[in-house]
Z-matrix of the N, CA and C atoms (Angstrom, degrees):
N
C 1 1.412
C 2 1.522 1 107.51
N 3 1.281 2 118.30 1 -54.88
C 4 1.481 3 126.67 2 175.58
C 5 1.509 4 113.00 3 -51.29
N 6 1.306 5 116.35 4 -41.22
C 7 1.478 6 125.90 5 -174.24
C 8 1.610 7 104.48 6 -71.89
N 9 1.290 8 114.02 7 -37.10
C 10 1.564 9 117.55 8 -174.51
C 11 1.607 10 101.45 9 -75.56
N 12 1.257 11 118.52 10 -41.17
C 13 1.534 12 115.64 11 -175.39
C 14 1.608 13 105.22 12 -64.71
N 15 1.341 14 112.85 13 -42.70
C 16 1.568 15 117.86 14 177.07
C 17 1.463 16 108.31 15 -57.63
N 18 1.265 17 126.81 16 -45.03
C 19 1.418 18 131.44 17 -177.92
C 20 1.500 19 104.13 18 -61.47
N 21 1.256 20 125.96 19 -54.03
C 22 1.553 21 125.27 20 -179.67
C 23 1.392 22 111.00 21 -57.41
N 24 1.371 23 118.71 22 -39.47
C 25 1.492 24 117.98 23 -178.63
C 26 1.517 25 109.28 24 -71.86
N 27 1.230 26 115.73 25 -37.90
C 28 1.578 27 114.07 26 175.95
C 29 1.510 28 113.07 27 -64.58
N 30 1.331 29 118.35 28 -39.24
C 31 1.555 30 119.05 29 -177.47
C 32 1.521 31 104.66 30 -68.19
N 33 1.324 32 119.79 31 -41.90
C 34 1.457 33 121.17 32 -175.76
C 35 1.493 34 113.43 33 -64.19
N 36 1.411 35 111.57 34 -35.21
C 37 1.521 36 119.25 35 178.98
C 38 1.566 37 109.62 36 -70.06
N 39 1.394 38 113.33 37 -41.83
C 40 1.511 39 117.87 38 -174.99
C 41 1.568 40 106.91 39 -71.51
N 42 1.352 41 122.30 40 -40.29
C 43 1.358 42 122.94 41 -177.78
C 44 1.584 43 117.80 42 -86.58
N 45 1.277 44 110.93 43 0.22
C 46 1.426 45 118.46 44 -174.28
C 47 1.553 46 120.56 45 67.21
N 48 1.316 47 114.47 46 18.69
C 49 1.481 48 120.99 47 -177.88
C 50 1.555 49 108.49 48 -106.07
N 51 1.324 50 110.20 49 158.22
C 52 1.465 51 118.21 50 173.42
C 53 1.527 52 107.04 51 -104.97
N 54 1.328 53 113.97 52 127.39
C 55 1.429 54 121.10 53 -177.24
C 56 1.537 55 106.12 54 -116.40
N 57 1.347 56 115.74 55 113.72
C 58 1.508 57 123.23 56 175.86
C 59 1.492 58 106.88 57 -130.19
N 60 1.350 59 109.08 58 143.93
C 61 1.548 60 111.89 59 170.37
C 62 1.580 61 108.56 60 154.37
N 63 1.319 62 110.35 61 176.32
C 64 1.355 63 117.76 62 -169.19
C 65 1.505 64 111.08 63 -89.08
N 66 1.390 65 123.58 64 126.72
C 67 1.375 66 125.41 65 -173.00
C 68 1.537 67 107.83 66 -71.09
N 69 1.321 68 120.71 67 132.32
C 70 1.388 69 128.34 68 -175.03
C 71 1.634 70 105.36 69 -90.75
N 72 1.391 71 109.43 70 116.08
C 73 1.422 72 114.31 71 -178.79
C 74 1.700 73 114.74 72 -63.68
N 75 1.280 74 113.12 73 132.72
C 76 1.521 75 114.65 74 -179.95
C 77 1.498 76 109.10 75 89.21
N 78 1.239 77 124.26 76 -9.56
C 79 1.593 78 120.63 77 179.69
C 80 1.522 79 100.60 78 -134.69
N 81 1.408 80 107.48 79 153.85
C 82 1.507 81 121.13 80 173.08
C 83 1.412 82 117.23 81 -71.26
N 84 1.337 83 119.82 82 39.41
C 85 1.519 84 122.19 83 -165.34
C 86 1.583 85 111.48 84 -133.08
N 87 1.242 86 116.83 85 161.18
C 88 1.456 87 126.35 86 167.20
C 89 1.537 88 108.37 87 -125.33
N 90 1.283 89 118.19 88 148.89
C 91 1.376 90 121.12 89 174.76
C 92 1.575 91 109.47 90 -82.56
N 93 1.303 92 113.74 91 126.09
C 94 1.531 93 120.90 92 -175.30
C 95 1.423 94 105.63 93 -143.82
N 96 1.356 95 118.69 94 121.47
C 97 1.490 96 124.70 95 171.48
C 98 1.424 97 108.01 96 61.16
N 99 1.314 98 124.96 97 50.33
C 100 1.411 99 136.65 98 178.49
C 101 1.519 100 113.57 99 55.51
N 102 1.378 101 117.13 100 23.65
C 103 1.391 102 123.69 101 174.94
C 104 1.416 103 109.27 102 -143.77
N 105 1.438 104 117.57 103 176.54
C 106 1.405 105 124.13 104 -179.75
C 107 1.473 106 113.24 105 -94.91
N 108 1.258 107 116.56 106 142.09
C 109 1.483 108 125.83 107 176.88
C 110 1.476 109 106.45 108 -119.00
N 111 1.447 110 116.08 109 114.34
C 112 1.431 111 117.78 110 -173.93
C 113 1.635 112 109.74 111 -122.92
N 114 1.156 113 127.69 112 106.35
C 115 1.426 114 127.41 113 177.02
C 116 1.508 115 114.36 114 -57.37
N 117 1.392 116 115.36 115 -35.37
C 118 1.371 117 117.21 116 -175.75
C 119 1.583 118 107.93 117 -133.78
N 120 1.395 119 125.80 118 159.03
C 121 1.454 120 120.83 119 174.79
C 122 1.458 121 110.83 120 -71.96
N 123 1.194 122 125.68 121 -23.70
C 124 1.480 123 124.32 122 177.81
C 125 1.547 124 114.70 123 81.51
N 126 1.265 125 119.39 124 163.57
C 127 1.472 126 123.42 125 -178.74
C 128 1.648 127 111.77 126 -59.99
N 129 1.356 128 114.38 127 -28.13
C 130 1.574 129 112.40 128 -170.89
C 131 1.596 130 103.14 129 -87.15
N 132 1.315 131 126.86 130 -6.62
C 133 1.426 132 120.03 131 -178.15
C 134 1.559 133 111.20 132 -63.83
N 135 1.316 134 118.88 133 124.63
C 136 1.460 135 121.01 134 -169.55
C 137 1.587 136 111.66 135 -86.86
N 138 1.231 137 116.28 136 58.12
C 139 1.507 138 129.17 137 -173.70
C 140 1.519 139 103.48 138 -54.61
N 141 1.298 140 117.80 139 -53.54
C 142 1.573 141 119.70 140 -172.56
C 143 1.451 142 109.65 141 -66.59
N 144 1.369 143 119.54 142 -42.67
C 145 1.411 144 118.96 143 -178.67
C 146 1.577 145 112.60 144 -69.09
N 147 1.312 146 117.61 145 -32.08
C 148 1.359 147 120.23 146 179.78
C 149 1.712 148 107.10 147 -71.73
N 150 1.199 149 115.92 148 -38.10
C 151 1.525 150 122.96 149 176.93
C 152 1.499 151 112.12 150 -61.56
N 153 1.350 152 113.03 151 -44.05
C 154 1.503 153 119.09 152 175.70
C 155 1.373 154 114.38 153 -67.40
N 156 1.341 155 120.62 154 -41.13
C 157 1.605 156 120.59 155 175.64
C 158 1.468 157 107.55 156 -64.32
N 159 1.336 158 123.60 157 -39.41
C 160 1.407 159 121.07 158 -172.76
C 161 1.567 160 105.20 159 -70.02
N 162 1.398 161 122.81 160 -45.19
C 163 1.473 162 122.33 161 177.67
C 164 1.455 163 111.44 162 -56.22
N 165 1.344 164 121.18 163 -39.66
C 166 1.426 165 124.24 164 -176.51
C 167 1.575 166 110.74 165 -78.50
N 168 1.234 167 121.57 166 -28.18
C 169 1.412 168 122.61 167 -174.27
C 170 1.606 169 115.51 168 -124.90
N 171 1.458 170 110.53 169 53.57
C 172 1.418 171 112.72 170 -171.43
C 173 1.482 172 118.18 171 -69.30
N 174 1.419 173 118.24 172 -26.16
C 175 1.352 174 126.22 173 176.07
C 176 1.507 175 110.86 174 -70.16
N 177 1.282 176 115.98 175 -41.88
C 178 1.537 177 126.55 176 -179.35
C 179 1.608 178 106.08 177 -61.81
N 180 1.228 179 116.41 178 -52.93
C 181 1.393 180 125.63 179 -174.75
C 182 1.620 181 108.86 180 -64.71
N 183 1.308 182 115.28 181 -36.49
C 184 1.492 183 119.48 182 175.33
C 185 1.529 184 112.96 183 -68.83
N 186 1.366 185 115.48 184 -31.15
C 187 1.454 186 116.17 185 179.23
C 188 1.673 187 110.47 186 -76.66
N 189 1.410 188 112.06 187 -34.32
C 190 1.415 189 116.63 188 174.58
C 191 1.573 190 117.67 189 -72.36
N 192 1.297 191 110.78 190 -43.15
C 193 1.510 192 112.63 191 -170.88
C 194 1.645 193 108.98 192 -107.74
N 195 1.236 194 117.33 193 -27.31
C 196 1.472 195 119.19 194 -175.49
C 197 1.490 196 111.18 195 91.71
N 198 1.392 197 114.07 196 179.57
C 199 1.409 198 117.93 197 178.41
C 200 1.481 199 111.31 198 -76.77
N 201 1.384 200 114.37 199 125.58
C 202 1.484 201 118.71 200 -171.17
C 203 1.645 202 104.42 201 -93.01
N 204 1.365 203 110.12 202 120.20
C 205 1.481 204 111.46 203 -177.63
C 206 1.555 205 109.39 204 -140.36
N 207 1.346 206 119.95 205 3.54
C 208 1.463 207 123.50 206 -175.93
C 209 1.527 208 107.61 207 -115.29
N 210 1.309 209 119.94 208 137.25
C 211 1.382 210 128.80 209 -179.09
C 212 1.573 211 106.54 210 -123.21
N 213 1.271 212 117.92 211 102.91
C 214 1.588 213 116.75 212 -176.94
C 215 1.480 214 113.41 213 -60.21
N 216 1.368 215 119.75 214 -32.29
C 217 1.361 216 126.57 215 179.96
C 218 1.473 217 116.38 216 -63.48
N 219 1.280 218 116.39 217 -24.07
C 220 1.472 219 124.71 218 -176.50
C 221 1.539 220 112.95 219 -111.17
N 222 1.327 221 116.31 220 -31.61
C 223 1.452 222 121.49 221 -171.20
C 224 1.568 223 112.95 222 -108.56
N 225 1.280 224 117.41 223 -28.36
C 226 1.401 225 118.04 224 -172.74
C 227 1.497 226 110.34 225 -87.22
N 228 1.415 227 114.02 226 98.12
C 229 1.446 228 120.81 227 178.07
C 230 1.571 229 104.32 228 -133.82
N 231 1.472 230 109.19 229 132.90
C 232 1.461 231 119.89 230 175.98
C 233 1.510 232 105.72 231 -123.92
N 234 1.325 233 123.85 232 111.35
C 235 1.455 234 123.37 233 -175.67
C 236 1.487 235 117.27 234 -57.38
N 237 1.389 236 116.44 235 -27.17
C 238 1.537 237 119.29 236 -176.69
C 239 1.524 238 115.46 237 -85.61
N 240 1.390 239 118.59 238 4.95
C 241 1.501 240 124.76 239 179.39
C 242 1.478 241 108.50 240 -106.75
N 243 1.303 242 115.86 241 145.04
C 244 1.483 243 121.54 242 165.60
C 245 1.437 244 107.56 243 -66.04
N 246 1.352 245 128.09 244 144.96
C 247 1.409 246 124.33 245 -173.42
C 248 1.541 247 100.89 246 -128.13
N 249 1.382 248 114.71 247 136.50
C 250 1.328 249 127.61 248 172.23
C 251 1.641 250 110.79 249 -131.75
N 252 1.335 251 115.65 250 146.95
C 253 1.486 252 122.42 251 175.16
C 254 1.506 253 106.64 252 -86.72
N 255 1.472 254 113.86 253 126.81
C 256 1.431 255 115.65 254 174.48
C 257 1.513 256 115.07 255 -83.63
N 258 1.263 257 111.87 256 -179.97
C 259 1.523 258 120.18 257 -173.83
C 260 1.631 259 113.80 258 -59.61
N 261 1.304 260 113.74 259 -23.40
C 262 1.454 261 120.71 260 179.19
C 263 1.497 262 112.93 261 -104.40
N 264 1.325 263 118.26 262 10.44
C 265 1.414 264 121.09 263 175.65
C 266 1.496 265 117.27 264 91.28
N 267 1.343 266 117.98 265 2.96
C 268 1.443 267 120.71 266 179.50
C 269 1.490 268 108.51 267 -87.56
N 270 1.266 269 118.81 268 168.46
C 271 1.397 270 127.16 269 172.65
C 272 1.442 271 117.54 270 -91.97
N 273 1.328 272 120.93 271 124.25
C 274 1.371 273 128.48 272 176.50
C 275 1.482 274 113.32 273 -100.63
N 276 1.309 275 122.64 274 140.12
C 277 1.367 276 123.29 275 -178.24
C 278 1.610 277 111.83 276 -119.02
N 279 1.182 278 120.37 277 136.87
C 280 1.489 279 123.15 278 178.19
C 281 1.548 280 110.46 279 -131.85
N 282 1.325 281 112.94 280 154.34
C 283 1.481 282 119.21 281 -174.81
C 284 1.553 283 102.45 282 -155.99
N 285 1.329 284 113.76 283 150.71
C 286 1.407 285 118.79 284 172.02
C 287 1.432 286 118.37 285 -102.16
N 288 1.454 287 116.15 286 -7.98
C 289 1.386 288 125.77 287 174.23
C 290 1.456 289 112.40 288 -153.65
N 291 1.265 290 129.12 289 159.61
C 292 1.508 291 131.81 290 178.42
C 293 1.524 292 109.26 291 -59.91
N 294 1.297 293 113.35 292 146.12
C 295 1.469 294 114.80 293 169.40
C 296 1.603 295 111.55 294 -66.22
N 297 1.361 296 113.46 295 164.94
C 298 1.407 297 113.27 296 176.88
C 299 1.544 298 113.25 297 -122.92
N 300 1.287 299 124.94 298 -79.97
C 301 1.344 300 124.13 299 -175.24
C 302 1.576 301 110.21 300 -80.72
N 303 1.201 302 123.98 301 -12.57
C 304 1.553 303 126.04 302 -172.80
C 305 1.675 304 103.21 303 -79.77
N 306 1.273 305 124.91 304 -13.57
C 307 1.333 306 119.47 305 -176.31
C 308 1.441 307 109.70 306 -132.82
N 309 1.485 308 116.73 307 142.00
C 310 1.396 309 125.79 308 178.69
C 311 1.400 310 117.89 309 -72.11
N 312 1.325 311 116.24 310 -16.77
C 313 1.497 312 123.77 311 178.89
C 314 1.585 313 110.19 312 -78.27
N 315 1.248 314 122.58 313 -16.68
C 316 1.449 315 122.45 314 178.38
C 317 1.599 316 106.98 315 -78.24
N 318 1.425 317 113.50 316 125.72
C 319 1.494 318 116.23 317 -178.33
C 320 1.512 319 110.80 318 -81.12
N 321 1.330 320 119.69 319 -25.29
C 322 1.429 321 119.31 320 -176.67
C 323 1.554 322 108.09 321 -145.36
N 324 1.336 323 112.84 322 130.41
C 325 1.370 324 116.26 323 -175.91
C 326 1.594 325 114.61 324 -86.86
N 327 1.335 326 117.76 325 1.61
C 328 1.450 327 117.58 326 172.18
C 329 1.360 328 118.61 327 -106.57
N 330 1.361 329 113.65 328 21.20
C 331 1.553 330 118.26 329 -175.06
C 332 1.595 331 106.60 330 -123.49
N 333 1.306 332 108.67 331 149.77
C 334 1.515 333 114.74 332 179.85
C 335 1.540 334 107.18 333 -132.95
N 336 1.269 335 118.04 334 163.85
C 337 1.492 336 119.15 335 177.10
C 338 1.433 337 109.53 336 -78.46
N 339 1.317 338 109.97 337 150.82
C 340 1.631 339 119.23 338 -179.29
C 341 1.475 340 104.94 339 -74.88
N 342 1.374 341 124.73 340 -26.85
C 343 1.330 342 121.70 341 179.19
C 344 1.423 343 117.62 342 -118.93
N 345 1.349 344 122.08 343 139.50
C 346 1.408 345 123.29 344 -178.42
C 347 1.564 346 115.76 345 -77.94
N 348 1.342 347 113.19 346 140.51
C 349 1.426 348 112.53 347 -173.70
C 350 1.577 349 110.13 348 -143.75
N 351 1.327 350 119.13 349 170.19
C 352 1.437 351 123.66 350 -175.01
C 353 1.498 352 103.39 351 -131.34
N 354 1.436 353 118.65 352 137.87
C 355 1.357 354 122.44 353 178.85
C 356 1.497 355 104.74 354 -104.03
N 357 1.352 356 121.84 355 133.37
C 358 1.387 357 131.37 356 179.00
C 359 1.473 358 113.55 357 -125.27
N 360 1.176 359 120.63 358 128.41
C 361 1.614 360 124.33 359 168.84
C 362 1.435 361 104.05 360 -103.92
N 363 1.342 362 112.39 361 111.71
C 364 1.445 363 126.02 362 -179.84
C 365 1.497 364 114.78 363 -114.10
N 366 1.279 365 118.11 364 140.58
C 367 1.421 366 124.02 365 177.23
C 368 1.633 367 107.24 366 -119.50
N 369 1.418 368 114.77 367 85.31
C 370 1.558 369 115.94 368 -165.86
C 371 1.613 370 105.95 369 -75.53
N 372 1.275 371 107.32 370 148.31
C 373 1.442 372 117.21 371 166.70
C 374 1.515 373 120.09 372 -92.15
N 375 1.354 374 111.62 373 -31.19
C 376 1.466 375 120.29 374 176.00
C 377 1.554 376 105.53 375 -133.17
N 378 1.323 377 109.49 376 147.90
C 379 1.583 378 117.66 377 178.59
C 380 1.452 379 109.65 378 -153.53
N 381 1.395 380 116.53 379 149.22
C 382 1.464 381 114.96 380 173.80
C 383 1.557 382 107.50 381 -99.12
N 384 1.318 383 102.89 382 132.92
C 385 1.591 384 114.79 383 -177.35
C 386 1.527 385 113.83 384 -74.91
N 387 1.366 386 116.40 385 -173.32
C 388 1.408 387 119.63 386 -175.96
C 389 1.656 388 113.89 387 -73.89
N 390 1.256 389 111.58 388 -12.05
C 391 1.443 390 118.63 389 174.93
C 392 1.568 391 112.18 390 -98.73
N 393 1.373 392 114.07 391 5.53
C 394 1.469 393 114.54 392 -177.59
C 395 1.521 394 120.04 393 82.43
N 396 1.270 395 112.86 394 4.05
C 397 1.606 396 117.99 395 -176.41
C 398 1.512 397 105.87 396 -97.74
N 399 1.326 398 108.83 397 138.30
C 400 1.520 399 122.57 398 177.43
C 401 1.504 400 109.99 399 -75.65
N 402 1.301 401 112.25 400 126.65
C 403 1.502 402 119.56 401 -173.76
C 404 1.519 403 99.70 402 -128.94
N 405 1.487 404 113.73 403 149.04
C 406 1.415 405 120.53 404 172.21
C 407 1.519 406 108.77 405 -88.25
N 408 1.286 407 119.85 406 119.87
C 409 1.469 408 124.24 407 -177.32
C 410 1.618 409 107.37 408 -81.74
N 411 1.225 410 117.49 409 128.61
C 412 1.376 411 126.36 410 174.19
C 413 1.526 412 112.89 411 -55.13
N 414 1.262 413 117.05 412 101.48
C 415 1.598 414 124.07 413 175.90
C 416 1.556 415 104.85 414 -143.34
N 417 1.222 416 117.48 415 94.70
C 418 1.399 417 125.28 416 173.60
C 419 1.448 418 113.24 417 -114.03
N 420 1.304 419 124.89 418 179.43
C 421 1.500 420 128.18 419 177.45
C 422 1.540 421 110.35 420 -57.70
N 423 1.343 422 119.00 421 -37.26
C 424 1.466 423 122.68 422 -164.99
C 425 1.522 424 106.98 423 -107.87
N 426 1.244 425 123.84 424 -13.96
C 427 1.510 426 129.24 425 -177.65
C 428 1.490 427 109.35 426 -138.06
N 429 1.287 428 121.97 427 92.54
C 430 1.393 429 132.47 428 176.21
C 431 1.614 430 115.87 429 -106.96
N 432 1.343 431 112.59 430 136.78
C 433 1.356 432 122.63 431 171.46
C 434 1.504 433 114.40 432 -118.58
N 435 1.412 434 114.86 433 124.02
C 436 1.381 435 120.14 434 -176.50
C 437 1.463 436 114.00 435 -117.41
N 438 1.356 437 116.79 436 143.76
C 439 1.529 438 119.63 437 176.75
C 440 1.429 439 106.82 438 -121.84
N 441 1.311 440 110.93 439 137.50
C 442 1.466 441 122.48 440 174.59
C 443 1.531 442 107.74 441 -101.64
N 444 1.401 443 113.36 442 118.18
C 445 1.496 444 120.94 443 -177.88
C 446 1.469 445 109.96 444 -126.21
N 447 1.269 446 116.33 445 146.66
C 448 1.482 447 127.85 446 179.32
C 449 1.509 448 103.74 447 -115.30
N 450 1.391 449 116.03 448 124.73
C 451 1.432 450 124.47 449 -173.13
C 452 1.496 451 109.98 450 -122.45
N 453 1.472 452 117.89 451 132.26
C 454 1.288 453 125.92 452 176.94
C 455 1.544 454 111.98 453 -59.83
N 456 1.474 455 119.97 454 135.95
C 457 1.368 456 116.86 455 -175.51
C 458 1.574 457 108.70 456 -102.77
N 459 1.403 458 120.67 457 -12.25
C 460 1.486 459 118.50 458 177.75
C 461 1.630 460 100.31 459 -160.46
N 462 1.344 461 108.02 460 166.27
C 463 1.492 462 117.22 461 -175.24
C 464 1.545 463 106.91 462 -83.45
N 465 1.266 464 121.99 463 -28.94
C 466 1.477 465 123.22 464 -178.69
C 467 1.526 466 106.32 465 -145.25
N 468 1.383 467 114.76 466 151.47
C 469 1.442 468 123.58 467 173.26
C 470 1.527 469 107.67 468 -131.31
N 471 1.378 470 117.85 469 -174.66
C 472 1.443 471 122.51 470 -178.81
C 473 1.467 472 110.36 471 -67.32
N 474 1.492 473 119.80 472 -30.66
C 475 1.368 474 118.98 473 -177.98
C 476 1.471 475 111.33 474 -100.59
N 477 1.468 476 116.54 475 -1.51
C 478 1.473 477 116.45 476 171.20
C 479 1.511 478 106.60 477 -137.78
N 480 1.373 479 108.95 478 96.38
C 481 1.508 480 116.72 479 -177.54
C 482 1.581 481 106.43 480 -150.34
N 483 1.407 482 110.04 481 -173.14
C 484 1.448 483 115.34 482 -173.90
C 485 1.538 484 111.75 483 68.89
N 486 1.400 485 119.99 484 -121.97
C 487 1.369 486 126.16 485 179.33
C 488 1.572 487 110.29 486 -82.35
N 489 1.342 488 118.97 487 5.25
C 490 1.466 489 119.01 488 176.15
C 491 1.489 490 109.93 489 -113.93
N 492 1.287 491 117.06 490 154.31
C 493 1.470 492 124.55 491 170.32
C 494 1.543 493 114.05 492 -146.07
N 495 1.354 494 113.17 493 163.08
C 496 1.433 495 116.73 494 176.94
C 497 1.516 496 110.23 495 -82.40
N 498 1.319 497 117.60 496 126.58
C 499 1.405 498 128.38 497 -174.46
C 500 1.577 499 111.02 498 -110.11
N 501 1.245 500 124.83 499 130.36
C 502 1.350 501 125.76 500 175.86
C 503 1.509 502 111.21 501 -81.03
N 504 1.416 503 114.40 502 129.77
C 505 1.488 504 115.37 503 174.46
C 506 1.502 505 108.25 504 -105.61
N 507 1.357 506 115.68 505 164.69
C 508 1.419 507 127.67 506 -177.72
C 509 1.472 508 115.05 507 -125.81
N 510 1.380 509 114.75 508 157.14
C 511 1.479 510 115.55 509 176.07
C 512 1.568 511 105.33 510 -142.06
N 513 1.253 512 116.13 511 148.96
C 514 1.465 513 125.72 512 -178.89
C 515 1.531 514 111.06 513 -85.99
N 516 1.282 515 120.03 514 132.67
C 517 1.442 516 123.22 515 -178.54
C 518 1.514 517 106.43 516 -129.16
N 519 1.394 518 117.32 517 140.32
C 520 1.380 519 126.88 518 172.73
C 521 1.620 520 111.57 519 -92.90
N 522 1.301 521 120.24 520 124.33
C 523 1.370 522 123.79 521 -173.95
C 524 1.498 523 111.25 522 -133.10
N 525 1.393 524 120.00 523 146.39
C 526 1.380 525 122.75 524 172.32
C 527 1.548 526 107.44 525 -69.98
N 528 1.241 527 117.77 526 131.15
C 529 1.538 528 121.04 527 -177.45
C 530 1.421 529 111.76 528 -135.99
N 531 1.384 530 117.58 529 172.98
C 532 1.424 531 121.84 530 -178.28
C 533 1.453 532 106.43 531 -145.34
N 534 1.323 533 119.85 532 126.66
C 535 1.538 534 128.20 533 -177.75
C 536 1.550 535 106.25 534 -79.47
N 537 1.357 536 121.94 535 107.13
C 538 1.481 537 120.88 536 -171.50
C 539 1.700 538 104.94 537 -75.56
N 540 1.382 539 124.12 538 -9.08
C 541 1.290 540 127.30 539 174.91
C 542 1.537 541 120.82 540 -96.66
N 543 1.482 542 107.94 541 -1.56
C 544 1.424 543 110.71 542 -174.73
C 545 1.644 544 105.69 543 -150.38
N 546 1.241 545 114.74 544 86.28
C 547 1.510 546 121.95 545 -177.91
C 548 1.452 547 116.04 546 -57.99
N 549 1.349 548 113.96 547 -30.58
C 550 1.472 549 121.12 548 -179.72
C 551 1.494 550 112.77 549 -60.37
N 552 1.403 551 119.43 550 -31.57
C 553 1.333 552 120.15 551 -173.49
C 554 1.605 553 114.15 552 -68.71
N 555 1.495 554 111.40 553 -27.59
C 556 1.434 555 115.89 554 176.87
C 557 1.571 556 111.44 555 71.88
N 558 1.297 557 121.98 556 -153.61
C 559 1.360 558 120.99 557 175.44
C 560 1.460 559 112.00 558 -97.03
N 561 1.443 560 116.21 559 137.30
C 562 1.494 561 121.83 560 -170.88
C 563 1.540 562 107.61 561 -147.38
N 564 1.240 563 118.51 562 163.24
C 565 1.398 564 124.80 563 177.52
C 566 1.435 565 105.56 564 -82.57
N 567 1.368 566 116.86 565 146.99
C 568 1.483 567 124.83 566 165.09
C 569 1.533 568 110.39 567 -151.49
N 570 1.470 569 112.12 568 162.90
C 571 1.345 570 119.50 569 -175.73
C 572 1.554 571 110.63 570 -98.90
N 573 1.306 572 115.39 571 143.34
C 574 1.462 573 125.25 572 -174.41
C 575 1.451 574 111.12 573 -140.32
N 576 1.381 575 118.40 574 144.13
C 577 1.501 576 119.40 575 -175.09
C 578 1.508 577 105.07 576 -107.64
N 579 1.404 578 119.20 577 125.10
C 580 1.401 579 122.81 578 174.29
C 581 1.576 580 115.01 579 -126.35
N 582 1.311 581 120.59 580 159.85
C 583 1.489 582 116.65 581 176.66
C 584 1.365 583 113.28 582 -65.23
N 585 1.394 584 118.54 583 137.93
C 586 1.525 585 121.99 584 -175.57
C 587 1.534 586 109.78 585 -112.12
N 588 1.327 587 117.86 586 -42.70
C 589 1.385 588 122.74 587 -170.28
C 590 1.538 589 113.84 588 -164.64
N 591 1.378 590 116.45 589 165.25
C 592 1.486 591 119.92 590 -174.66
C 593 1.639 592 105.78 591 -119.20
N 594 1.253 593 118.71 592 121.53
C 595 1.419 594 121.52 593 -174.89
C 596 1.619 595 110.77 594 -119.48
N 597 1.327 596 118.72 595 142.28
C 598 1.382 597 124.34 596 171.25
C 599 1.578 598 109.81 597 -79.43
N 600 1.345 599 117.94 598 115.98
C 601 1.490 600 119.35 599 178.64
C 602 1.430 601 109.45 600 -118.61
N 603 1.441 602 114.04 601 137.84
C 604 1.462 603 121.05 602 178.55
C 605 1.576 604 117.11 603 -111.16
N 606 1.071 605 117.03 604 159.41
C 607 1.574 606 123.31 605 173.46
C 608 1.657 607 106.35 606 -59.75
N 609 1.255 608 111.38 607 140.19
C 610 1.425 609 119.14 608 177.11
C 611 1.551 610 112.21 609 -90.29
N 612 1.440 611 111.34 610 94.98
C 613 1.408 612 119.40 611 -168.89
C 614 1.590 613 107.80 612 -83.82
N 615 1.304 614 118.74 613 -15.35
C 616 1.453 615 120.36 614 -171.79
C 617 1.439 616 109.99 615 -76.19
N 618 1.474 617 114.66 616 -31.98
C 619 1.464 618 115.55 617 -174.32
C 620 1.566 619 112.97 618 -87.59
N 621 1.479 620 116.70 619 -4.27
C 622 1.336 621 119.18 620 179.18
C 623 1.519 622 112.65 621 -85.99
């Protein structure tokens, strides 16, 4: 347990991220932002069973997942973000404010967010579904699922203070998963909640 805590602290220091949460017993994970953060898949991760099911049901997996041709670790590069390599070899991007002229999605180049945030590209091994059940997320060498999440870096900033605070928002994602306690289910779709953005929220003074 002490080694695991030391590993989490070392990863957070290396990536410049703060990891806080409750350690999940039996899994190499901590609960962070209403979801699981797992530096490694751990010994319980059913990699062999997932691989066998994919080999035996290629047509089914293709219908659920589609043709896999994109590798985030190799092709996902954004020059305006600081880049770090994650524990499983993927690239993680962080930022303290939204990009301006580097992206066509920004409507105005002279505006910034009121709240500071960091963008993370994660490929989870384990996740807690909508019913609170822990599922193994299908992430193998040939079939990877990545989530882009934006995490609040502080509760308040100079532009978001007093009766306002930075609030973490979440979004539901459908992922291919495997139930390690029931091999008969095979691979199936399930719903998972991940951080999506950081918004400045203020007290509603009109209704008072």
